[in-house]
PQR file of N, CA, C, O and H, with PARSE charges and radii, in Angstrom:
ATOM      1  N   MET A   1      44.520 -82.110  41.954 -0.4000 1.5000
ATOM      2  CA  MET A   1      43.665 -81.724  43.211 -0.0000 2.0000
ATOM      3  C   MET A   1      42.289 -80.649  42.331  0.5500 1.7000
ATOM      4  O   MET A   1      41.174 -80.267  42.685 -0.5500 1.4000
ATOM      5  N   GLY A   2      42.898 -80.524  41.406 -0.4000 1.5000
ATOM      6  CA  GLY A   2      41.802 -79.706  41.479 -0.0000 2.0000
ATOM      7  C   GLY A   2      41.093 -80.353  40.393  0.5500 1.7000
ATOM      8  O   GLY A   2      41.505 -81.338  39.781 -0.5500 1.4000
ATOM      9  H   GLY A   2      43.804 -80.835  41.119  0.4000 1.0000
ATOM     10  N   LEU A   3      39.641 -79.536  40.120 -0.4000 1.5000
ATOM     11  CA  LEU A   3      38.583 -80.222  38.553 -0.0000 2.0000
ATOM     12  C   LEU A   3      39.867 -79.530  37.259  0.5500 1.7000
ATOM     13  O   LEU A   3      40.770 -78.737  37.526 -0.5500 1.4000
ATOM     14  H   LEU A   3      39.306 -78.736  40.617  0.4000 1.0000
ATOM     15  N   CYS A   4      39.529 -80.195  35.748 -0.4000 1.5000
ATOM     16  CA  CYS A   4      40.252 -79.787  34.748 -0.0000 2.0000
ATOM     17  C   CYS A   4      38.509 -78.983  34.215  0.5500 1.7000
ATOM     18  O   CYS A   4      37.542 -79.728  34.375 -0.5500 1.4000
ATOM     19  H   CYS A   4      38.795 -80.839  35.531  0.4000 1.0000
ATOM     20  N   PHE A   5      38.275 -77.813  33.737 -0.4000 1.5000
ATOM     21  CA  PHE A   5      37.518 -77.141  33.113 -0.0000 2.0000
ATOM     22  C   PHE A   5      38.333 -76.141  32.220  0.5500 1.7000
ATOM     23  O   PHE A   5      39.285 -75.377  32.382 -0.5500 1.4000
ATOM     24  H   PHE A   5      39.061 -77.208  33.607  0.4000 1.0000
ATOM     25  N   PRO A   6      37.177 -76.662  30.802 -0.5600 1.5000
ATOM     26  CA  PRO A   6      37.910 -76.078  30.018  0.2800 2.0000
ATOM     27  C   PRO A   6      37.561 -74.238  30.306  0.5500 1.7000
ATOM     28  O   PRO A   6      37.023 -73.991  31.385 -0.5500 1.4000
ATOM     29  N   CYS A   7      37.803 -73.274  29.559 -0.4000 1.5000
ATOM     30  CA  CYS A   7      38.440 -72.518  29.582 -0.0000 2.0000
ATOM     31  C   CYS A   7      37.496 -71.867  29.073  0.5500 1.7000
ATOM     32  O   CYS A   7      37.158 -71.858  27.889 -0.5500 1.4000
ATOM     33  H   CYS A   7      38.240 -73.475  28.682  0.4000 1.0000
ATOM     34  N   PRO A   8      36.858 -71.079  30.294 -0.5600 1.5000
ATOM     35  CA  PRO A   8      35.582 -70.071  29.706  0.2800 2.0000
ATOM     36  C   PRO A   8      35.604 -69.150  28.453  0.5500 1.7000
ATOM     37  O   PRO A   8      34.624 -68.546  28.017 -0.5500 1.4000
ATOM     38  N   GLY A   9      36.932 -69.128  27.906 -0.4000 1.5000
ATOM     39  CA  GLY A   9      36.722 -67.893  26.520 -0.0000 2.0000
ATOM     40  C   GLY A   9      37.479 -68.563  25.373  0.5500 1.7000
ATOM     41  O   GLY A   9      37.989 -67.846  24.513 -0.5500 1.4000
ATOM     42  H   GLY A   9      37.728 -69.619  28.260  0.4000 1.0000
ATOM     43  N   GLY A  10      37.604 -70.157  25.293 -0.4000 1.5000
ATOM     44  CA  GLY A  10      38.473 -71.117  24.398 -0.0000 2.0000
ATOM     45  C   GLY A  10      37.108 -72.172  23.873  0.5500 1.7000
ATOM     46  O   GLY A  10      36.103 -72.510  24.498 -0.5500 1.4000
ATOM     47  H   GLY A  10      37.189 -70.740  25.992  0.4000 1.0000
ATOM     48  N   SER A  11      37.578 -72.521  22.406 -0.4000 1.5000
ATOM     49  CA  SER A  11      36.646 -73.184  21.813 -0.0000 2.0000
ATOM     50  C   SER A  11      37.287 -74.303  21.690  0.5500 1.7000
ATOM     51  O   SER A  11      38.489 -74.294  21.425 -0.5500 1.4000
ATOM     52  H   SER A  11      38.395 -72.246  21.898  0.4000 1.0000
ATOM     53  N   ALA A  12      36.336 -75.878  21.924 -0.4000 1.5000
ATOM     54  CA  ALA A  12      36.319 -76.566  21.085 -0.0000 2.0000
ATOM     55  C   ALA A  12      37.558 -77.114  19.931  0.5500 1.7000
ATOM     56  O   ALA A  12      37.353 -76.624  18.820 -0.5500 1.4000
ATOM     57  H   ALA A  12      35.359 -75.885  22.140  0.4000 1.0000
ATOM     58  N   PRO A  13      38.627 -77.906  19.981 -0.5600 1.5000
ATOM     59  CA  PRO A  13      39.130 -78.208  19.157  0.2800 2.0000
ATOM     60  C   PRO A  13      37.848 -78.267  17.930  0.5500 1.7000
ATOM     61  O   PRO A  13      36.765 -78.808  18.153 -0.5500 1.4000
ATOM     62  N   PRO A  14      38.241 -77.540  16.493 -0.5600 1.5000
ATOM     63  CA  PRO A  14      37.405 -78.409  14.766  0.2800 2.0000
ATOM     64  C   PRO A  14      37.903 -79.808  14.972  0.5500 1.7000
ATOM     65  O   PRO A  14      39.063 -80.119  15.243 -0.5500 1.4000
ATOM     66  N   SER A  15      36.683 -80.767  14.777 -0.4000 1.5000
ATOM     67  CA  SER A  15      36.577 -81.754  14.426 -0.0000 2.0000
ATOM     68  C   SER A  15      37.299 -82.584  13.465  0.5500 1.7000
ATOM     69  O   SER A  15      37.812 -83.433  14.194 -0.5500 1.4000
ATOM     70  H   SER A  15      35.741 -80.514  14.557  0.4000 1.0000
ATOM     71  N   PRO A  16      37.573 -82.793  12.516 -0.5600 1.5000
ATOM     72  CA  PRO A  16      38.454 -84.005  11.043  0.2800 2.0000
ATOM     73  C   PRO A  16      36.779 -83.524   9.772  0.5500 1.7000
ATOM     74  O   PRO A  16      35.622 -83.507  10.190 -0.5500 1.4000
ATOM     75  N   ASP A  17      36.977 -83.372   9.060 -0.4000 1.5000
ATOM     76  CA  ASP A  17      35.990 -83.373   8.085 -0.0000 2.0000
ATOM     77  C   ASP A  17      35.669 -84.902   8.129  0.5500 1.7000
ATOM     78  O   ASP A  17      36.475 -85.809   8.333 -0.5500 1.4000
ATOM     79  H   ASP A  17      37.917 -83.387   8.720  0.4000 1.0000
ATOM     80  N   LEU A  18      34.824 -84.967   7.982 -0.4000 1.5000
ATOM     81  CA  LEU A  18      33.793 -86.432   7.826 -0.0000 2.0000
ATOM     82  C   LEU A  18      34.401 -87.558   6.594  0.5500 1.7000
ATOM     83  O   LEU A  18      34.266 -88.781   6.551 -0.5500 1.4000
ATOM     84  H   LEU A  18      34.168 -84.230   7.816  0.4000 1.0000
ATOM     85  N   GLU A  19      35.156 -86.570   5.575 -0.4000 1.5000
ATOM     86  CA  GLU A  19      35.510 -87.201   4.098 -0.0000 2.0000
ATOM     87  C   GLU A  19      37.141 -87.614   4.539  0.5500 1.7000
ATOM     88  O   GLU A  19      37.787 -88.444   3.899 -0.5500 1.4000
ATOM     89  H   GLU A  19      35.265 -85.576   5.609  0.4000 1.0000
ATOM     90  N   GLU A  20      37.725 -86.823   5.843 -0.4000 1.5000
ATOM     91  CA  GLU A  20      39.190 -86.436   5.536 -0.0000 2.0000
ATOM     92  C   GLU A  20      39.554 -87.535   6.242  0.5500 1.7000
ATOM     93  O   GLU A  20      40.596 -88.144   6.000 -0.5500 1.4000
ATOM     94  H   GLU A  20      37.200 -86.149   6.362  0.4000 1.0000
ATOM     95  N   LYS A  21      38.333 -88.026   7.602 -0.4000 1.5000
ATOM     96  CA  LYS A  21      38.437 -88.723   7.954 -0.0000 2.0000
ATOM     97  C   LYS A  21      38.460 -90.056   7.202  0.5500 1.7000
ATOM     98  O   LYS A  21      39.583 -90.536   7.041 -0.5500 1.4000
ATOM     99  H   LYS A  21      37.487 -87.531   7.799  0.4000 1.0000
ATOM    100  N   ARG A  22      37.477 -90.700   6.740 -0.4000 1.5000
ATOM    101  CA  ARG A  22      37.168 -92.125   5.954 -0.0000 2.0000
ATOM    102  C   ARG A  22      38.978 -92.029   4.946  0.5500 1.7000
ATOM    103  O   ARG A  22      39.561 -93.102   4.789 -0.5500 1.4000
ATOM    104  H   ARG A  22      36.565 -90.310   6.870  0.4000 1.0000
ATOM    105  N   ALA A  23      39.633 -90.738   4.390 -0.4000 1.5000
ATOM    106  CA  ALA A  23      40.601 -91.560   3.967 -0.0000 2.0000
ATOM    107  C   ALA A  23      41.415 -91.652   4.728  0.5500 1.7000
ATOM    108  O   ALA A  23      42.003 -92.684   4.405 -0.5500 1.4000
ATOM    109  H   ALA A  23      39.159 -89.866   4.518  0.4000 1.0000
ATOM    110  N   LYS A  24      41.888 -91.243   5.589 -0.4000 1.5000
ATOM    111  CA  LYS A  24      42.450 -91.603   6.578 -0.0000 2.0000
ATOM    112  C   LYS A  24      42.476 -93.091   6.826  0.5500 1.7000
ATOM    113  O   LYS A  24      43.277 -93.879   6.321 -0.5500 1.4000
ATOM    114  H   LYS A  24      41.409 -90.405   5.851  0.4000 1.0000
ATOM    115  N   LEU A  25      41.154 -93.480   7.964 -0.4000 1.5000
ATOM    116  CA  LEU A  25      41.033 -94.487   7.822 -0.0000 2.0000
ATOM    117  C   LEU A  25      41.644 -95.379   7.384  0.5500 1.7000
ATOM    118  O   LEU A  25      42.490 -96.141   7.853 -0.5500 1.4000
ATOM    119  H   LEU A  25      40.504 -92.840   8.374  0.4000 1.0000
ATOM    120  N   ALA A  26      40.655 -95.129   5.366 -0.4000 1.5000
ATOM    121  CA  ALA A  26      41.176 -96.711   4.316 -0.0000 2.0000
ATOM    122  C   ALA A  26      42.963 -96.378   4.644  0.5500 1.7000
ATOM    123  O   ALA A  26      43.837 -96.937   5.306 -0.5500 1.4000
ATOM    124  H   ALA A  26      39.968 -94.510   4.985  0.4000 1.0000
ATOM    125  N   GLU A  27      42.905 -95.485   4.005 -0.4000 1.5000
ATOM    126  CA  GLU A  27      44.680 -95.561   4.136 -0.0000 2.0000
ATOM    127  C   GLU A  27      45.480 -95.910   5.036  0.5500 1.7000
ATOM    128  O   GLU A  27      46.701 -95.993   4.900 -0.5500 1.4000
ATOM    129  H   GLU A  27      42.195 -95.032   3.467  0.4000 1.0000
ATOM    130  N   ALA A  28      44.726 -96.187   6.220 -0.4000 1.5000
ATOM    131  CA  ALA A  28      45.296 -97.019   7.662 -0.0000 2.0000
ATOM    132  C   ALA A  28      45.399 -98.004   7.455  0.5500 1.7000
ATOM    133  O   ALA A  28      46.471 -98.610   7.455 -0.5500 1.4000
ATOM    134  H   ALA A  28      43.735 -96.120   6.331  0.4000 1.0000
ATOM    135  N   ALA A  29      43.533 -98.799   7.043 -0.4000 1.5000
ATOM    136  CA  ALA A  29      44.096-100.050   6.798 -0.0000 2.0000
ATOM    137  C   ALA A  29      44.799-100.922   5.344  0.5500 1.7000
ATOM    138  O   ALA A  29      45.118-102.083   5.085 -0.5500 1.4000
ATOM    139  H   ALA A  29      42.663 -98.307   7.043  0.4000 1.0000
ATOM    140  N   GLU A  30      44.805 -99.764   4.721 -0.4000 1.5000
ATOM    141  CA  GLU A  30      45.192-100.637   3.011 -0.0000 2.0000
ATOM    142  C   GLU A  30      46.639-100.886   3.632  0.5500 1.7000
ATOM    143  O   GLU A  30      47.136-101.877   3.097 -0.5500 1.4000
ATOM    144  H   GLU A  30      44.546 -98.821   4.931  0.4000 1.0000
ATOM    145  N   ARG A  31      47.608-100.222   4.734 -0.4000 1.5000
ATOM    146  CA  ARG A  31      49.011 -99.997   4.793 -0.0000 2.0000
ATOM    147  C   ARG A  31      49.046-101.213   5.600  0.5500 1.7000
ATOM    148  O   ARG A  31      50.024-101.907   5.323 -0.5500 1.4000
ATOM    149  H   ARG A  31      47.204 -99.417   5.168  0.4000 1.0000
ATOM    150  N   ARG A  32      47.990-101.886   6.873 -0.4000 1.5000
ATOM    151  CA  ARG A  32      48.205-102.581   7.925 -0.0000 2.0000
ATOM    152  C   ARG A  32      48.207-104.196   6.669  0.5500 1.7000
ATOM    153  O   ARG A  32      48.987-105.143   6.567 -0.5500 1.4000
ATOM    154  H   ARG A  32      47.195-101.322   7.098  0.4000 1.0000
ATOM    155  N   GLN A  33      46.630-103.729   5.745 -0.4000 1.5000
ATOM    156  CA  GLN A  33      46.776-104.791   4.433 -0.0000 2.0000
ATOM    157  C   GLN A  33      48.107-105.567   4.146  0.5500 1.7000
ATOM    158  O   GLN A  33      48.362-106.765   4.031 -0.5500 1.4000
ATOM    159  H   GLN A  33      45.996-102.960   5.827  0.4000 1.0000
ATOM    160  N   LYS A  34      48.645-104.747   4.095 -0.4000 1.5000
ATOM    161  CA  LYS A  34      49.879-105.454   3.080 -0.0000 2.0000
ATOM    162  C   LYS A  34      51.307-104.922   4.114  0.5500 1.7000
ATOM    163  O   LYS A  34      52.318-104.889   3.413 -0.5500 1.4000
ATOM    164  H   LYS A  34      48.437-103.773   4.188  0.4000 1.0000
ATOM    165  N   GLU A  35      51.513-104.619   5.207 -0.4000 1.5000
ATOM    166  CA  GLU A  35      52.469-104.585   6.580 -0.0000 2.0000
ATOM    167  C   GLU A  35      51.910-106.361   6.570  0.5500 1.7000
ATOM    168  O   GLU A  35      52.882-107.110   6.668 -0.5500 1.4000
ATOM    169  H   GLU A  35      50.691-104.646   5.777  0.4000 1.0000
ATOM    170  N   ALA A  36      51.256-106.723   6.522 -0.4000 1.5000
ATOM    171  CA  ALA A  36      50.161-108.290   7.008 -0.0000 2.0000
ATOM    172  C   ALA A  36      51.179-108.942   6.034  0.5500 1.7000
ATOM    173  O   ALA A  36      52.189-109.592   6.305 -0.5500 1.4000
ATOM    174  H   ALA A  36      50.466-106.115   6.442  0.4000 1.0000
ATOM    175  N   ALA A  37      50.554-108.536   4.595 -0.4000 1.5000
ATOM    176  CA  ALA A  37      50.885-109.416   3.540 -0.0000 2.0000
ATOM    177  C   ALA A  37      52.111-110.110   3.769  0.5500 1.7000
ATOM    178  O   ALA A  37      52.325-111.317   3.881 -0.5500 1.4000
ATOM    179  H   ALA A  37      49.734-108.008   4.374  0.4000 1.0000
ATOM    180  N   SER A  38      53.282-108.605   3.844 -0.4000 1.5000
ATOM    181  CA  SER A  38      54.394-109.197   3.869 -0.0000 2.0000
ATOM    182  C   SER A  38      55.360-109.140   4.925  0.5500 1.7000
ATOM    183  O   SER A  38      56.550-108.863   5.074 -0.5500 1.4000
ATOM    184  H   SER A  38      53.109-107.624   3.753  0.4000 1.0000
ATOM    185  N   ARG A  39      54.040-109.637   5.823 -0.4000 1.5000
ATOM    186  CA  ARG A  39      54.719-109.435   7.279 -0.0000 2.0000
ATOM    187  C   ARG A  39      56.432-111.159   7.021  0.5500 1.7000
ATOM    188  O   ARG A  39      55.779-111.825   6.218 -0.5500 1.4000
ATOM    189  H   ARG A  39      53.073-109.862   5.701  0.4000 1.0000
ATOM    190  N   GLY A  40      57.008-111.511   7.089 -0.4000 1.5000
ATOM    191  CA  GLY A  40      58.241-112.571   6.978 -0.0000 2.0000
ATOM    192  C   GLY A  40      58.997-112.419   6.304  0.5500 1.7000
ATOM    193  O   GLY A  40      60.078-112.598   6.865 -0.5500 1.4000
ATOM    194  H   GLY A  40      57.538-110.970   7.741  0.4000 1.0000
ATOM    195  N   ILE A  41      59.159-112.017   4.735 -0.4000 1.5000
ATOM    196  CA  ILE A  41      58.842-111.704   3.855 -0.0000 2.0000
ATOM    197  C   ILE A  41      60.251-110.506   3.541  0.5500 1.7000
ATOM    198  O   ILE A  41      60.423-109.298   3.703 -0.5500 1.4000
ATOM    199  H   ILE A  41      58.281-111.872   4.279  0.4000 1.0000
ATOM    200  N   LEU A  42      61.096-111.723   2.988 -0.4000 1.5000
ATOM    201  CA  LEU A  42      62.653-110.518   3.404 -0.0000 2.0000
ATOM    202  C   LEU A  42      62.504-109.586   1.551  0.5500 1.7000
ATOM    203  O   LEU A  42      62.868-108.452   1.241 -0.5500 1.4000
ATOM    204  H   LEU A  42      60.956-112.704   2.856  0.4000 1.0000
ATOM    205  N   ASP A  43      61.954-110.473   0.852 -0.4000 1.5000
ATOM    206  CA  ASP A  43      62.182-109.697  -0.541 -0.0000 2.0000
ATOM    207  C   ASP A  43      60.379-109.490  -1.437  0.5500 1.7000
ATOM    208  O   ASP A  43      60.003-110.055  -2.463 -0.5500 1.4000
ATOM    209  H   ASP A  43      61.657-111.395   1.104  0.4000 1.0000
ATOM    210  N   VAL A  44      59.427-108.256  -0.354 -0.4000 1.5000
ATOM    211  CA  VAL A  44      58.322-108.878  -1.823 -0.0000 2.0000
ATOM    212  C   VAL A  44      58.038-109.085  -2.560  0.5500 1.7000
ATOM    213  O   VAL A  44      57.288-109.966  -2.982 -0.5500 1.4000
ATOM    214  H   VAL A  44      59.733-107.797   0.480  0.4000 1.0000
ATOM    215  N   ARG A  45      59.026-107.633  -3.324 -0.4000 1.5000
ATOM    216  CA  ARG A  45      59.389-107.606  -5.022 -0.0000 2.0000
ATOM    217  C   ARG A  45      59.019-108.762  -5.495  0.5500 1.7000
ATOM    218  O   ARG A  45      58.095-109.183  -6.191 -0.5500 1.4000
ATOM    219  H   ARG A  45      59.635-106.917  -2.982  0.4000 1.0000
ATOM    220  N   SER A  46      60.359-109.380  -4.727 -0.4000 1.5000
ATOM    221  CA  SER A  46      60.528-111.485  -6.118 -0.0000 2.0000
ATOM    222  C   SER A  46      59.188-112.631  -5.489  0.5500 1.7000
ATOM    223  O   SER A  46      58.800-113.598  -6.146 -0.5500 1.4000
ATOM    224  H   SER A  46      61.109-109.038  -4.161  0.4000 1.0000
ATOM    225  N   VAL A  47      58.727-112.316  -4.336 -0.4000 1.5000
ATOM    226  CA  VAL A  47      57.667-112.572  -4.151 -0.0000 2.0000
ATOM    227  C   VAL A  47      56.083-112.761  -5.023  0.5500 1.7000
ATOM    228  O   VAL A  47      55.303-113.665  -5.325 -0.5500 1.4000
ATOM    229  H   VAL A  47      59.042-111.531  -3.803  0.4000 1.0000
ATOM    230  N   GLU A  48      56.186-111.655  -5.138 -0.4000 1.5000
ATOM    231  CA  GLU A  48      55.169-110.540  -6.074 -0.0000 2.0000
ATOM    232  C   GLU A  48      55.180-111.492  -7.676  0.5500 1.7000
ATOM    233  O   GLU A  48      54.207-112.135  -8.070 -0.5500 1.4000
ATOM    234  H   GLU A  48      56.819-110.921  -4.893  0.4000 1.0000
ATOM    235  N   GLU A  49      56.435-111.386  -8.380 -0.4000 1.5000
ATOM    236  CA  GLU A  49      56.997-111.795  -9.458 -0.0000 2.0000
ATOM    237  C   GLU A  49      57.039-113.049  -9.533  0.5500 1.7000
ATOM    238  O   GLU A  49      56.507-113.396 -10.587 -0.5500 1.4000
ATOM    239  H   GLU A  49      57.225-110.864  -8.060  0.4000 1.0000
ATOM    240  N   LYS A  50      57.651-114.484  -8.548 -0.4000 1.5000
ATOM    241  CA  LYS A  50      56.950-115.416  -8.643 -0.0000 2.0000
ATOM    242  C   LYS A  50      55.214-115.680  -8.687  0.5500 1.7000
ATOM    243  O   LYS A  50      54.956-116.513  -9.556 -0.5500 1.4000
ATOM    244  H   LYS A  50      58.083-114.202  -7.692  0.4000 1.0000
ATOM    245  N   ARG A  51      54.260-115.293  -8.133 -0.4000 1.5000
ATOM    246  CA  ARG A  51      53.330-115.617  -7.621 -0.0000 2.0000
ATOM    247  C   ARG A  51      52.221-115.012  -9.358  0.5500 1.7000
ATOM    248  O   ARG A  51      51.148-115.547  -9.637 -0.5500 1.4000
ATOM    249  H   ARG A  51      54.470-114.617  -7.426  0.4000 1.0000
ATOM    250  N   LYS A  52      52.626-114.285  -9.908 -0.4000 1.5000
ATOM    251  CA  LYS A  52      53.254-113.213 -11.418 -0.0000 2.0000
ATOM    252  C   LYS A  52      52.740-114.796 -12.225  0.5500 1.7000
ATOM    253  O   LYS A  52      51.707-115.395 -12.524 -0.5500 1.4000
ATOM    254  H   LYS A  52      53.498-113.850  -9.682  0.4000 1.0000
ATOM    255  N   LYS A  53      53.925-114.916 -12.297 -0.4000 1.5000
ATOM    256  CA  LYS A  53      54.488-115.915 -13.325 -0.0000 2.0000
ATOM    257  C   LYS A  53      54.178-117.354 -12.872  0.5500 1.7000
ATOM    258  O   LYS A  53      54.573-118.319 -13.526 -0.5500 1.4000
ATOM    259  H   LYS A  53      54.764-114.430 -12.055  0.4000 1.0000
ATOM    260  N   LYS A  54      53.409-117.486 -11.657 -0.4000 1.5000
ATOM    261  CA  LYS A  54      53.266-118.923 -12.006 -0.0000 2.0000
ATOM    262  C   LYS A  54      51.650-118.953 -12.409  0.5500 1.7000
ATOM    263  O   LYS A  54      50.973-119.777 -13.025 -0.5500 1.4000
ATOM    264  H   LYS A  54      53.088-116.702 -11.126  0.4000 1.0000
ATOM    265  N   GLU A  55      51.302-117.510 -11.698 -0.4000 1.5000
ATOM    266  CA  GLU A  55      49.146-117.441 -12.427 -0.0000 2.0000
ATOM    267  C   GLU A  55      49.414-117.228 -13.842  0.5500 1.7000
ATOM    268  O   GLU A  55      48.583-117.773 -14.568 -0.5500 1.4000
ATOM    269  H   GLU A  55      51.852-116.841 -11.198  0.4000 1.0000
ATOM    270  N   LYS A  56      49.973-116.842 -14.203 -0.4000 1.5000
ATOM    271  CA  LYS A  56      50.850-116.486 -16.174 -0.0000 2.0000
ATOM    272  C   LYS A  56      50.583-118.641 -16.914  0.5500 1.7000
ATOM    273  O   LYS A  56      50.116-119.076 -17.967 -0.5500 1.4000
ATOM    274  H   LYS A  56      50.648-116.399 -13.613  0.4000 1.0000
ATOM    275  N   ILE A  57      51.087-119.234 -15.860 -0.4000 1.5000
ATOM    276  CA  ILE A  57      51.421-120.196 -16.632 -0.0000 2.0000
ATOM    277  C   ILE A  57      50.053-121.056 -16.414  0.5500 1.7000
ATOM    278  O   ILE A  57      49.818-122.110 -17.005 -0.5500 1.4000
ATOM    279  H   ILE A  57      51.467-118.880 -15.005  0.4000 1.0000
ATOM    280  N   GLU A  58      49.402-120.585 -15.700 -0.4000 1.5000
ATOM    281  CA  GLU A  58      48.467-121.646 -14.667 -0.0000 2.0000
ATOM    282  C   GLU A  58      47.381-121.199 -15.739  0.5500 1.7000
ATOM    283  O   GLU A  58      46.634-122.018 -16.274 -0.5500 1.4000
ATOM    284  H   GLU A  58      49.593-119.729 -15.220  0.4000 1.0000
ATOM    285  N   LYS A  59      47.350-119.831 -16.011 -0.4000 1.5000
ATOM    286  CA  LYS A  59      45.884-119.589 -17.611 -0.0000 2.0000
ATOM    287  C   LYS A  59      46.790-120.138 -18.805  0.5500 1.7000
ATOM    288  O   LYS A  59      45.971-120.384 -19.690 -0.5500 1.4000
ATOM    289  H   LYS A  59      47.957-119.166 -15.576  0.4000 1.0000
ATOM    290  N   GLN A  60      47.848-120.401 -19.201 -0.4000 1.5000
ATOM    291  CA  GLN A  60      48.237-120.524 -20.168 -0.0000 2.0000
ATOM    292  C   GLN A  60      48.100-122.593 -19.959  0.5500 1.7000
ATOM    293  O   GLN A  60      48.191-123.263 -20.987 -0.5500 1.4000
ATOM    294  H   GLN A  60      48.513-120.200 -18.481  0.4000 1.0000
ATOM    295  N   ILE A  61      47.960-123.078 -19.030 -0.4000 1.5000
ATOM    296  CA  ILE A  61      47.807-124.227 -19.330 -0.0000 2.0000
ATOM    297  C   ILE A  61      46.143-124.502 -19.085  0.5500 1.7000
ATOM    298  O   ILE A  61      45.837-125.619 -19.503 -0.5500 1.4000
ATOM    299  H   ILE A  61      47.886-122.534 -18.195  0.4000 1.0000
ATOM    300  N   ALA A  62      44.768-123.599 -18.391 -0.4000 1.5000
ATOM    301  CA  ALA A  62      44.173-123.551 -18.633 -0.0000 2.0000
ATOM    302  C   ALA A  62      43.505-123.549 -19.248  0.5500 1.7000
ATOM    303  O   ALA A  62      42.401-124.093 -19.218 -0.5500 1.4000
ATOM    304  H   ALA A  62      45.016-122.692 -18.051  0.4000 1.0000
ATOM    305  N   THR A  63      44.338-122.464 -20.556 -0.4000 1.5000
ATOM    306  CA  THR A  63      43.449-121.916 -22.147 -0.0000 2.0000
ATOM    307  C   THR A  63      44.198-122.921 -23.156  0.5500 1.7000
ATOM    308  O   THR A  63      44.107-122.588 -24.338 -0.5500 1.4000
ATOM    309  H   THR A  63      45.234-122.022 -20.580  0.4000 1.0000
ATOM    310  N   SER A  64      44.885-124.033 -22.901 -0.4000 1.5000
ATOM    311  CA  SER A  64      45.417-124.249 -23.658 -0.0000 2.0000
ATOM    312  C   SER A  64      44.469-125.995 -24.144  0.5500 1.7000
ATOM    313  O   SER A  64      44.407-126.501 -25.264 -0.5500 1.4000
ATOM    314  H   SER A  64      44.958-124.303 -21.941  0.4000 1.0000
ATOM    315  N   GLY A  65      43.955-126.443 -23.025 -0.4000 1.5000
ATOM    316  CA  GLY A  65      43.153-127.585 -22.868 -0.0000 2.0000
ATOM    317  C   GLY A  65      43.829-128.639 -22.396  0.5500 1.7000
ATOM    318  O   GLY A  65      44.897-128.724 -21.790 -0.5500 1.4000
ATOM    319  H   GLY A  65      44.006-126.032 -22.115  0.4000 1.0000
ATOM    320  N   PRO A  66      43.177-129.297 -22.702 -0.5600 1.5000
ATOM    321  CA  PRO A  66      43.606-130.803 -22.242  0.2800 2.0000
ATOM    322  C   PRO A  66      45.190-131.468 -22.643  0.5500 1.7000
ATOM    323  O   PRO A  66      45.451-131.343 -23.839 -0.5500 1.4000
ATOM    324  N   PRO A  67      45.910-131.925 -22.086 -0.5600 1.5000
ATOM    325  CA  PRO A  67      47.371-132.688 -23.301  0.2800 2.0000
ATOM    326  C   PRO A  67      46.415-133.712 -24.273  0.5500 1.7000
ATOM    327  O   PRO A  67      45.305-134.146 -23.965 -0.5500 1.4000
ATOM    328  N   PRO A  68      47.031-133.926 -25.312 -0.5600 1.5000
ATOM    329  CA  PRO A  68      47.155-134.730 -26.437  0.2800 2.0000
ATOM    330  C   PRO A  68      47.328-135.921 -26.411  0.5500 1.7000
ATOM    331  O   PRO A  68      48.490-136.045 -26.024 -0.5500 1.4000
ATOM    332  N   GLU A  69      46.636-137.537 -26.687 -0.4000 1.5000
ATOM    333  CA  GLU A  69      46.111-138.225 -26.764 -0.0000 2.0000
ATOM    334  C   GLU A  69      47.897-139.178 -26.679  0.5500 1.7000
ATOM    335  O   GLU A  69      48.088-140.212 -26.039 -0.5500 1.4000
ATOM    336  H   GLU A  69      45.692-137.436 -27.001  0.4000 1.0000
ATOM    337  N   GLY A  70      48.779-138.554 -27.378 -0.4000 1.5000
ATOM    338  CA  GLY A  70      50.206-139.717 -27.008 -0.0000 2.0000
ATOM    339  C   GLY A  70      50.856-138.899 -26.572  0.5500 1.7000
ATOM    340  O   GLY A  70      51.851-138.775 -27.287 -0.5500 1.4000
ATOM    341  H   GLY A  70      48.624-137.713 -27.898  0.4000 1.0000
ATOM    342  N   GLY A  71      50.868-137.886 -25.340 -0.4000 1.5000
ATOM    343  CA  GLY A  71      51.936-137.728 -24.487 -0.0000 2.0000
ATOM    344  C   GLY A  71      52.630-138.223 -23.596  0.5500 1.7000
ATOM    345  O   GLY A  71      52.161-139.356 -23.489 -0.5500 1.4000
ATOM    346  H   GLY A  71      50.060-137.987 -24.759  0.4000 1.0000
ATOM    347  N   LEU A  72      53.510-138.121 -22.820 -0.4000 1.5000
ATOM    348  CA  LEU A  72      54.007-139.285 -21.672 -0.0000 2.0000
ATOM    349  C   LEU A  72      53.319-139.635 -20.515  0.5500 1.7000
ATOM    350  O   LEU A  72      52.596-138.880 -19.864 -0.5500 1.4000
ATOM    351  H   LEU A  72      53.891-137.200 -22.907  0.4000 1.0000
ATOM    352  N   ARG A  73      53.571-140.829 -20.271 -0.4000 1.5000
ATOM    353  CA  ARG A  73      52.784-141.490 -19.467 -0.0000 2.0000
ATOM    354  C   ARG A  73      53.528-141.920 -18.419  0.5500 1.7000
ATOM    355  O   ARG A  73      54.592-142.477 -18.689 -0.5500 1.4000
ATOM    356  H   ARG A  73      54.158-141.442 -20.799  0.4000 1.0000
ATOM    357  N   TRP A  74      53.144-141.761 -17.034 -0.4000 1.5000
ATOM    358  CA  TRP A  74      54.607-141.522 -16.101 -0.0000 2.0000
ATOM    359  C   TRP A  74      54.026-143.216 -15.713  0.5500 1.7000
ATOM    360  O   TRP A  74      53.008-143.460 -16.361 -0.5500 1.4000
ATOM    361  H   TRP A  74      52.279-141.309 -16.815  0.4000 1.0000
ATOM    362  N   THR A  75      54.336-144.040 -15.077 -0.4000 1.5000
ATOM    363  CA  THR A  75      54.276-145.302 -14.209 -0.0000 2.0000
ATOM    364  C   THR A  75      54.866-145.779 -13.690  0.5500 1.7000
ATOM    365  O   THR A  75      55.896-146.316 -14.098 -0.5500 1.4000
ATOM    366  H   THR A  75      55.162-143.842 -14.551  0.4000 1.0000
ATOM    367  N   VAL A  76      54.353-145.775 -12.316 -0.4000 1.5000
ATOM    368  CA  VAL A  76      55.519-146.490 -11.545 -0.0000 2.0000
ATOM    369  C   VAL A  76      55.519-147.646 -10.774  0.5500 1.7000
ATOM    370  O   VAL A  76      54.802-147.940  -9.818 -0.5500 1.4000
ATOM    371  H   VAL A  76      53.517-145.339 -11.984  0.4000 1.0000
ATOM    372  N   SER A  77      57.127-148.753 -11.739 -0.4000 1.5000
ATOM    373  CA  SER A  77      57.026-150.051 -11.389 -0.0000 2.0000
ATOM    374  C   SER A  77      57.287-150.700  -9.892  0.5500 1.7000
ATOM    375  O   SER A  77      57.157-151.911  -9.712 -0.5500 1.4000
ATOM    376  H   SER A  77      57.710-148.514 -12.516  0.4000 1.0000
TER
END
């Protein structure tokens, strides 16, 4: 019913330091990324382990070079 004005003797609350504000925003962004990446996954650790294992195998294949000529060949008849 009336207008709300700041108290005459009160001062405005201090604003957070820019560095502190940036740090909080960065933490929130990282948290959102982690939540989005793990959405729908029940066991995040096992998924990460499988991904690392797959990357390791792919790296080994890439460094080993092409397979020798006398290798197995698959044919469909």
